[in-house]
N, C-alpha and C positions, 0 to 999 in steps of 0.2 A: 756837280752830279746830283740828279734828282733821286731822292730816296723813295722806297716803296710806299712809305707812309705819306709822303707828299703827293704821290700819284693817287693814292686812295682818297685823300682829302679832296683833291681836284676833281676826281670823278664824282664824289658825293655832291660837290657844289654845282656841278654842271647838269646833274640829273634833274629832270623836270618834276612837277607836282605828282604826287601819287594819286592814281585814279580810284580812290576809295572814298565813298560818300561819308559825310560827317554824321549821317544817320546811323552808321555802323558804330556801336559803342566802343570797340577797341580803337578805331581810328580817331574818334572824338577824344578818347582818353590820351592817345598819343599826341594830339595837337595841344591839349590842355597841359600835358606834362612839359611840352616845349615852352609854353607860356610861363610856367612856374620857373623853369630853369633860367629863362631870360629875365624875369622879374628879379630873381635873386642875384643875377650877374650884373645887370645894367641899371636896375631900378625902374620905377614907373615912368618917370619923365622921359627917359631915353628909349622906352619900349615903343616899338612901332609895329604896325601890321606887316610891313615889309620884312622886318626881322623875324616875326613869327612865321610868315609864309616861307621864308628861306630855311629856318631851322626845322620846321615841321614838314617841308616839301609840300606845301599846300598853295592853292590859288588864293591871292588876296581877295578877289571878288567873292570867292566861296566863304572866306572868313567873315567878310562884311555881311554876307547874306544871312549867316547864322548868328553873328554877334555884331549888331549895327555900330557899336562904338568900342573903343579900346577899354573903357571902364567895364562894359558888360563882359568882354572877353576875359579881362583880368579877374573879375569877381567869379565868373564861371569856373575858372581854373582853381581859385582859392576855395570855392565851395567843394569842389571835388577832393581837395587835399585836406580839408579841416577834419579834426577828429570828431567822433560821435560823442556829444556831450550827454552825460547821464546824470540823473538826479536820484540820489539814494537817501531815503529817510532813515536816519540812524537814531532819531529821537534826541539828538544833541546838535545844536547849531554849529559848534566847532567841528564836530566830526562830519557833518553834512558839507561844510565848506572844504574840509580836507579832501573829501571824495570828489567834490566838484573840481578842485584845482588839479588833482591827479588825472581826472578824465580829460580836462582841458589841455593838459600838457602831454597826454599820451601820444606816442608816435612822433614826437618831435624829431626832425631830421636836420641834416646839415644845411638845408635850404631855408629853414623856418626863420632864422634870425634876419636874413636878407629879405625874405618875403614880408615880415612884419614891418621892417624899416621902409620897404618900398610902398607898402600900403599906407603908412602914416605920411610919408613924403607926398604921395599922390593925392591923398585926401586933402592936403593943405591947399592945392591949386585946382583940383578937378572936383567941382561940386557934384557931378553925377557919381563919381566914385565914392565920395563922402556919404552920399545918400544911400547908395547900394550897400556900402559897408555897414551902415546902421541897420538897414532893413533886412539884409540877407545874411551877412556874415556874423553879426553880433547877436542876432535874435535868439538863437538857441541858448547861448550862454546867459543872456539877460533873462530869458524866461525861467531857466533853471535857478538862477540867483533869486528871482522874485518869489518862486515857490518856496525856496529855503527860508527867505525872510518872512513870508506869511506864516509858515509853520512855527518859526521861532517866536513870532509875536503871540501866536495862540498859546504857546507853552509858557509865555512869560520869561523868555530867556534873554531878552534885550533890556538892559537896565534903563531906568528912567533917565531922560536927558540925553540918551545916546541916539544919534541919527542912524537908523537902520540901513538906509541906502548907502550912506558913507561907510558904514561898518563893513558892508560887503565889498565895496570898491577897494578898500585898503589892502587886503591880501593880494587881490588881483594886480593892483598897481605896484606893490612892492616886488612881486614876482617878475613883472614885466621890466622893472628897473634893473633888477639883478641880471636878467637874461639879455636885454637889449643894450643896456649901457655898460654893465660890468662884464658881459660876455660869459656869465656862468652857465653851467649845464642845468637845464630845467628838470632836475630829477626829483625823486621822492625826498631826498635829504633836504633840498631847498624848500619844498612844500612843508615838511615837518618843522623846519626851523621857523618859517614865517608863521605857521599856525600855532605852534607850541610856545614860541618865545615872544610872539607879538600879539596875536589875537586872543589866545586863552587867558593870559594875565589881565588883559583889558576887560574881559567879561567875567573874571573871577572864576574861571573854569579850571579845575585841577589838571595838571599836566598828564597827558596820556602816556602810555608806555614808550611812545616815540620821543617824548621830550624829557624823559627821566635822565 
């Protein structure tokens, strides 16, 4: 006996593409949301335009007209999803980095771990995706980090012999390891632990109220 749920699913699968142009912001967001769901579910390698067309009820030809490659489509979806990176000058390198990490992880959802893994997986084999990831997805974070580093150098907050670029990469890398490999929740508690128990002692900065 066929259940009502099976019938509804069959009806959805047999319905044709929606006749709403991708110039419509809501329709474009709907398609890109479908891309995000699929990226998190199946990864980048198994993502296809056919899958996106079916999930989003869109014409594959229309998708290719707007996004000429899978890499461009995936990056467009990830750009829509990424948080707004903000740079706040607190006068202290450690606190500037704390703010950057919190803003970077803001709005983390159940999809994000799968999306990050899919992006890393795809960048290994797709040169176009790797280039677009550097140019379009990582640029806001990199620019904010460079501004923080420049201010810290002007204030004399980076000890002699310490590689400033590496110093900024360390907390970002540690957070990613805990989130992607250990499966931890990327919350404020994790940020404070990394900053106050890892970065602050390295710089000789007193613990903030978060690390007491």
